[in-house]
C-alpha positions as CSV (number, residue, x, y, z in Angstrom):
1,X,0.0,0.1,0.0
2,X,1.4,3.4,-1.0
3,X,1.2,5.7,2.0
4,X,3.8,8.2,0.5
5,X,3.8,11.5,2.5
6,X,2.0,9.9,5.5
7,X,3.6,10.5,9.0
8,X,3.2,7.3,11.0
9,X,3.6,7.5,14.8
10,X,6.8,6.3,16.4
11,X,5.1,4.5,19.3
12,X,8.3,2.9,20.5
13,X,10.2,6.2,20.9
14,X,9.3,9.9,21.0
15,X,5.5,9.8,21.0
16,X,2.7,11.1,23.1
17,X,1.8,7.6,24.4
18,X,5.1,7.4,26.2
19,X,5.3,10.9,27.6
20,X,3.5,10.7,30.8
21,X,5.1,7.5,31.9
22,X,8.5,9.1,31.1
23,X,7.9,12.2,33.0
24,X,6.5,10.4,35.9
25,X,9.6,8.3,36.2
26,X,12.3,9.1,38.8
27,X,14.7,12.0,37.9
28,X,17.7,10.7,36.0
29,X,16.0,7.7,34.6
30,X,13.9,9.4,31.9
31,X,14.4,8.4,28.3
32,X,16.9,10.5,26.2
33,X,14.2,12.0,24.1
34,X,13.0,14.0,27.0
35,X,14.5,17.5,26.9
36,X,17.4,18.0,29.1
37,X,15.6,20.7,31.1
38,X,13.2,18.0,32.3
39,X,15.5,15.0,32.6
40,X,16.6,15.7,36.2
41,X,13.7,17.7,37.6
42,X,12.3,16.8,41.0
43,X,9.0,18.2,40.1
44,X,7.4,18.3,36.6
45,X,4.4,20.3,35.3
46,X,3.1,19.0,32.0
47,X,1.1,21.6,30.1
48,X,-1.0,20.2,27.3
49,X,-2.1,23.0,24.8
50,X,-4.7,21.4,22.7
51,X,-4.3,21.9,19.0
52,X,-0.8,23.6,18.9
53,X,0.9,21.7,16.3
54,X,4.6,21.9,15.7
55,X,4.3,23.4,12.2
56,X,2.0,26.1,13.4
57,X,4.3,27.0,16.3
58,X,7.5,27.2,14.3
59,X,5.9,29.2,11.6
60,X,4.9,31.8,14.3
61,X,8.1,31.7,16.5
62,X,8.0,35.6,16.6
63,X,4.7,35.5,18.3
64,X,5.8,33.1,21.0
65,X,9.2,34.0,22.3
66,X,8.8,32.0,25.6
67,X,7.8,28.8,23.8
68,X,10.5,29.3,21.1
69,X,13.2,29.7,23.7
70,X,12.4,26.4,25.4
71,X,14.5,23.2,24.7
72,X,13.1,20.5,22.6
73,X,11.6,19.6,19.2
74,X,8.8,17.7,17.7
75,X,7.3,14.3,18.6
76,X,4.5,12.3,17.0
77,X,0.9,12.2,18.0
78,X,-1.3,9.1,17.5
79,X,-3.6,7.9,15.0
80,X,-6.1,9.4,14.3
81,X,-4.8,12.8,15.3
82,X,-7.8,13.7,17.4
83,X,-8.3,14.9,20.9
84,X,-10.1,11.9,22.2
85,X,-7.4,9.5,21.0
86,X,-4.4,11.6,21.8
87,X,-5.4,12.7,25.3
88,X,-6.3,9.1,26.3
89,X,-2.9,7.8,24.9
90,X,-1.2,10.6,26.9
91,X,-2.9,10.0,30.3
92,X,-2.9,6.1,30.2
93,X,0.5,5.7,28.6
94,X,-0.7,3.5,25.7
95,X,-1.6,3.8,22.0
96,X,-5.2,3.6,20.8
97,X,-5.0,-0.1,19.9
98,X,-4.4,-0.8,23.7
99,X,-6.9,1.7,25.3
100,X,-9.7,1.4,22.8
101,X,-10.6,5.0,22.3
102,X,-9.9,4.7,18.7
103,X,-11.6,7.9,17.3
104,X,-13.6,11.0,18.0
105,X,-16.8,9.3,16.8
106,X,-16.9,5.5,17.2
107,X,-19.6,2.8,16.7
108,X,-21.2,1.4,19.8
109,X,-24.1,-0.9,20.7
110,X,-27.0,1.3,21.6
111,X,-30.4,0.3,23.2
112,X,-31.9,-0.3,19.8
113,X,-28.9,-1.3,17.8
114,X,-25.6,0.2,16.5
115,X,-25.2,4.0,17.0
116,X,-22.2,6.4,16.6
117,X,-21.0,7.9,19.9
118,X,-19.2,11.3,20.2
119,X,-16.5,10.4,22.6
120,X,-15.8,13.9,23.9
121,X,-19.6,14.5,24.6
122,X,-20.2,10.8,25.4
123,X,-23.5,11.0,23.6
124,X,-25.2,9.3,20.6
125,X,-28.1,10.6,18.6
126,X,-30.3,9.0,21.2
127,X,-28.8,11.1,24.1
128,X,-26.4,10.5,26.9
129,X,-24.5,7.3,26.3
130,X,-23.5,6.6,29.9
131,X,-26.5,4.4,30.7
132,X,-25.3,1.8,28.0
133,X,-21.6,2.7,27.5
134,X,-19.8,2.7,30.8
135,X,-16.7,4.9,30.6
136,X,-14.7,2.6,33.0
137,X,-15.4,-0.6,30.9
138,X,-15.0,1.1,27.6
139,X,-11.5,2.2,28.5
140,X,-10.0,-0.1,31.0
141,X,-6.3,1.0,31.2
142,X,-5.7,3.0,34.5
143,X,-4.8,6.7,33.8
144,X,-1.5,7.9,35.4
145,X,-0.6,4.4,36.4
146,X,-3.3,4.5,39.1
147,X,-1.8,7.5,40.9
148,X,-4.0,10.4,42.0
149,X,-2.2,13.0,39.9
150,X,-3.6,16.5,40.1
151,X,-5.3,17.5,36.8
152,X,-5.7,21.2,36.4
153,X,-8.4,21.6,33.8
154,X,-11.6,23.4,33.1
155,X,-14.1,22.8,36.0
156,X,-16.9,22.0,33.4
157,X,-15.0,18.9,32.3
158,X,-15.0,17.2,35.7
159,X,-17.3,14.2,35.8
160,X,-18.1,13.8,32.1
161,X,-17.9,10.5,30.4
162,X,-14.7,11.3,28.7
163,X,-13.1,12.6,31.7
164,X,-13.9,9.4,33.6
165,X,-12.6,7.3,30.7
166,X,-9.2,9.0,30.5
167,X,-8.7,10.7,33.8
168,X,-10.4,8.6,36.5
169,X,-8.5,8.3,39.7
170,X,-6.9,11.7,39.1
171,X,-7.6,14.6,41.5
172,X,-9.6,17.1,39.5
173,X,-8.5,20.8,40.1
174,X,-11.1,22.9,38.1
175,X,-10.4,26.4,36.8
176,X,-12.9,28.8,35.4
177,X,-10.8,31.4,33.8
178,X,-7.4,31.1,32.1
179,X,-5.8,32.9,35.1
180,X,-7.0,30.0,37.3
181,X,-5.0,27.6,35.4
182,X,-1.7,29.4,36.4
183,X,-2.8,30.0,40.0
184,X,-4.0,26.4,40.5
185,X,-1.0,24.8,38.9
186,X,1.5,26.8,41.0
187,X,-0.6,25.9,44.2
188,X,-0.2,22.1,43.4
189,X,3.6,22.6,42.8
190,X,3.8,24.5,46.1
191,X,1.9,21.6,47.8
192,X,4.8,19.4,46.8
193,X,3.1,17.4,44.0
194,X,5.9,15.8,41.8
195,X,3.9,15.6,38.7
196,X,1.1,18.0,37.7
197,X,-1.0,17.8,34.5
198,X,-2.5,20.9,33.2
199,X,-4.7,21.2,30.1
200,X,-5.7,24.3,28.0
201,X,-8.0,24.1,25.0
202,X,-8.1,27.7,23.8
203,X,-5.8,27.3,20.7
204,X,-7.7,24.4,19.3
205,X,-11.2,26.1,19.8
206,X,-9.9,29.3,18.1
207,X,-8.5,27.4,15.1
208,X,-11.8,25.6,14.6
209,X,-13.8,28.9,14.6
210,X,-11.5,31.4,13.0
211,X,-8.6,29.4,11.2
212,X,-5.1,30.8,11.3
213,X,-6.2,34.5,11.3
214,X,-5.5,37.4,13.8
215,X,-7.6,35.6,16.4
216,X,-5.3,32.7,16.2
217,X,-2.2,34.8,16.4
218,X,-3.7,36.7,19.4
219,X,-4.5,33.4,21.1
220,X,-0.9,32.1,20.6
221,X,0.5,35.3,22.1
222,X,-1.8,34.9,25.1
223,X,-0.6,31.3,25.5
224,X,2.9,32.4,25.4
225,X,2.2,34.9,28.2
226,X,0.6,32.0,30.3
227,X,3.8,30.0,29.8
228,X,5.9,33.0,30.8
229,X,3.7,33.5,34.0
230,X,4.2,29.8,35.0
231,X,8.0,29.9,34.4
232,X,8.4,33.1,36.4
233,X,6.8,31.6,39.5
234,X,8.3,28.1,39.3
235,X,11.7,27.4,40.9
236,X,14.8,26.1,39.1
237,X,14.1,22.5,40.4
238,X,10.7,22.4,38.6
239,X,10.5,21.7,34.9
240,X,7.6,23.0,32.8
241,X,7.0,20.7,29.9
242,X,4.7,21.8,27.0
243,X,3.2,19.5,24.5
244,X,-0.1,19.2,22.4
245,X,-2.4,16.4,21.2
246,X,-2.4,17.2,17.5
247,X,-1.8,19.9,14.9
248,X,-4.2,21.5,12.6
249,X,-5.0,22.0,8.8
250,X,-6.9,24.9,7.4
251,X,-9.7,23.2,5.4
252,X,-12.1,26.1,5.2
253,X,-15.0,25.4,2.7
254,X,-13.3,22.5,1.1
255,X,-15.9,20.0,2.2
256,X,-16.5,16.8,0.3
257,X,-19.8,15.1,0.4
258,X,-19.8,11.3,0.0
259,X,-21.0,10.2,-3.4
260,X,-24.4,8.7,-3.6
261,X,-22.9,5.5,-5.0
262,X,-20.7,5.2,-2.1
263,X,-23.4,5.9,0.5
264,X,-25.5,3.2,-1.1
265,X,-22.8,0.6,-0.1
266,X,-22.7,1.8,3.6
267,X,-24.5,0.7,6.8
268,X,-23.0,3.5,8.9
269,X,-20.4,6.4,8.8
270,X,-18.2,7.1,11.8
271,X,-14.9,8.7,12.5
272,X,-14.2,12.5,11.8
273,X,-14.0,14.5,8.5
274,X,-10.3,14.0,8.3
275,X,-10.3,10.3,9.2
276,X,-13.7,9.1,8.0
277,X,-14.6,5.4,8.6
278,X,-17.0,3.8,6.1
279,X,-18.9,0.8,7.4
280,X,-19.8,-1.6,4.5
281,X,-23.3,-2.8,4.2
282,X,-22.3,-6.3,3.3
283,X,-20.6,-8.7,5.8
284,X,-18.4,-10.3,3.2
285,X,-14.9,-9.3,2.2
286,X,-16.0,-8.7,-1.3
287,X,-18.3,-5.9,-0.2
288,X,-15.3,-4.4,1.6
289,X,-13.0,-4.7,-1.3
290,X,-15.6,-3.3,-3.7
291,X,-16.1,-0.3,-1.5
292,X,-12.3,0.3,-1.1
293,X,-11.9,0.1,-4.9
294,X,-14.7,2.6,-5.5
295,X,-13.3,5.0,-2.9
296,X,-9.9,4.9,-4.5
297,X,-11.4,5.8,-7.8
298,X,-13.4,8.7,-6.3
299,X,-11.0,10.0,-3.7
300,X,-7.5,8.5,-4.3
301,X,-6.2,11.8,-5.7
302,X,-7.0,13.5,-2.4
303,X,-6.8,10.9,0.4
304,X,-5.2,7.7,1.5
305,X,-7.9,5.1,1.1
306,X,-7.2,2.3,3.5
307,X,-9.0,-0.8,4.7
308,X,-9.1,-1.9,8.3
309,X,-6.8,-4.8,7.5
310,X,-4.2,-2.5,5.8
311,X,-4.3,-0.1,8.7
312,X,-3.8,-3.0,11.1
313,X,-0.9,-4.4,9.2
314,X,0.7,-0.9,9.1
315,X,0.4,-0.6,12.9
316,X,-1.2,2.8,12.6
317,X,-2.9,2.5,16.1
318,X,0.1,0.9,17.8
319,X,-0.3,-2.8,17.1
320,X,-3.2,-5.1,16.4
321,X,-6.6,-3.8,17.3
322,X,-8.1,-6.4,19.7
323,X,-11.4,-8.2,18.6
324,X,-13.2,-6.4,21.4
325,X,-12.5,-3.0,19.8
326,X,-13.0,-4.0,16.2
327,X,-16.7,-3.1,16.1
328,X,-15.9,0.4,17.0
329,X,-14.2,1.0,13.7
330,X,-15.4,0.8,10.0
331,X,-14.1,-1.2,7.2
332,X,-12.6,1.5,4.9
333,X,-11.0,4.8,6.0
334,X,-10.7,8.0,4.0
335,X,-7.7,9.8,5.3
336,X,-7.1,13.1,3.4
337,X,-3.6,14.3,2.5
338,X,-5.2,17.3,0.7
339,X,-6.7,20.1,2.8
340,X,-10.3,18.8,2.6
341,X,-12.9,17.3,4.9
342,X,-15.1,14.3,4.1
343,X,-18.6,15.1,5.4
344,X,-21.6,12.8,5.9
345,X,-25.2,13.6,5.2
346,X,-26.9,15.6,8.1
347,X,-23.7,16.9,9.7
348,X,-24.5,20.3,11.1
349,X,-22.0,22.3,13.3
350,X,-19.0,20.7,12.1
351,X,-19.5,22.3,8.6
352,X,-18.6,25.6,10.2
353,X,-15.2,24.6,11.4
354,X,-12.3,26.2,9.6
355,X,-9.2,24.2,10.8
356,X,-9.6,20.4,11.4
357,X,-7.4,17.5,12.2
358,X,-7.4,13.7,12.3
359,X,-5.2,12.8,9.4
360,X,-1.4,11.7,9.1
361,X,0.0,14.8,7.5
362,X,3.0,16.4,9.1
363,X,0.8,19.5,10.0
364,X,-1.4,17.2,12.1
365,X,0.9,14.6,13.3
366,X,3.9,16.6,14.7
367,X,3.4,18.2,18.1
368,X,6.0,20.1,20.3
369,X,7.9,18.7,23.2
370,X,9.4,21.6,24.9
371,X,10.8,22.1,28.4
372,X,12.4,24.8,30.6
373,X,13.3,25.1,34.2
374,X,11.5,27.6,36.4
375,X,13.1,31.0,37.0
376,X,12.0,31.9,40.5
377,X,15.0,32.4,42.7
378,X,14.8,31.0,46.2
């Protein structure tokens, strides 16, 4: 299979799935891909900036002098490059094939048959999915190796299905305004916590709504100030580590509706616009092969068209997807390398997004891994 140009994750080395275990390890025992500023630190703060891709940051270094001055470079995200998969891989220390959150929208067994669940909202078209999709059994790997790590995140996220799935056992420290993220993070460090996980989603939301315009640049400047505030109040024995879950691609109005002939061969559509799973209507391999051939004819000039078996053989999700997770995915995936989004009939709010992610392009796959020691003198 020709995946020319695709950036595949390096799950065995510098990858999001190994970052939290590496940083939670004892000082001096961390792998060599961890920036030197964090290798020996007694305390570590990991700041996850949702949606801040390596390409987007390096193209705007002049807007982010604090981030640009930190040590480090790029590491790979996971497949697909979506928040649900990447944040789970980060907190549980395992790739999607292991933890089972294999997409932003995945197939589940609903009360009346198969449905598609939005993992971030933990909802299906019929409503709240928690009565029939238990977050604890849906994702069984213990986050943060079972340790009660403080998670400094928006207060509104506490107790949601996705939070339970990928952060259960952690101690939720909710903030309401961005200034609270800094105050609460510093308080956890002052209390002696050896590892603090902080999460900020403003860059991602801004890119979705505005693209890479002046709003995005202003948001990057604001994030850089937040980093500066943290560094100014952390001691030299504390390392601030910055990463992200994925990058972004400006898709704008380049939306591709699935052809009628393709739709006629489907039982369901799941995934996301830049990693769209097609579920073949037939149960036999011939139906899958015919669907894949048709999609290559229709979309092969704009996307990698890959069957589940081909994706599996390529190790895209970090090994073989267990049989228990197989039903969550479709049979053929449309993974764009062009700046387009594959839409399905009836999609509403997502049509308005400007920047998107999910695919295997360098803009989406590479994320920063940066570190610096605090500057507060004792």
